C-alpha positions, 0 to 999 in steps of 0.5 A: 431494320426496314420493319421499324420504318413502317407502321402496322395497322390492325383492325378491331375484331369484336364490336366495341359494344360487346367488349364494353359489356364484357368489361362492365360485367367483369368489373362488377364481378371483381368489385362484388368479390372485393377486388380492385377491378382496375388492378385486376384487369390491368394484371390480366391485360399485362400478363394474360393470366386469367387467374387475375379475373374471378370466376364469379358470375362467369367473369373469367370465361367472359373476358377470355372470349375477348382478345387482350389487344381488343380490350386495350383498343376499346379502352384507348378509344374510350379514353381518347373520346371521353378525355382528350377530345372533350378538351 
């Protein structure tokens, strides 16, 4: 029960710019193949199933090079910076 009282801290392993570039590339590949990129990326993040990501343009391999928690961290940081802090 004591572990519920403490807050864990994690560090971003990969550079944010690297994650941004991979997400941009994967997004474009999904869009080019006619998929809804947001739904597909969310499906991948939630399940860890790489088949949510097309293999077109090496997108599946690229996204597999990034930890899913790193993707979430970059997305959240971007959202906070671009939406919440601009108010």
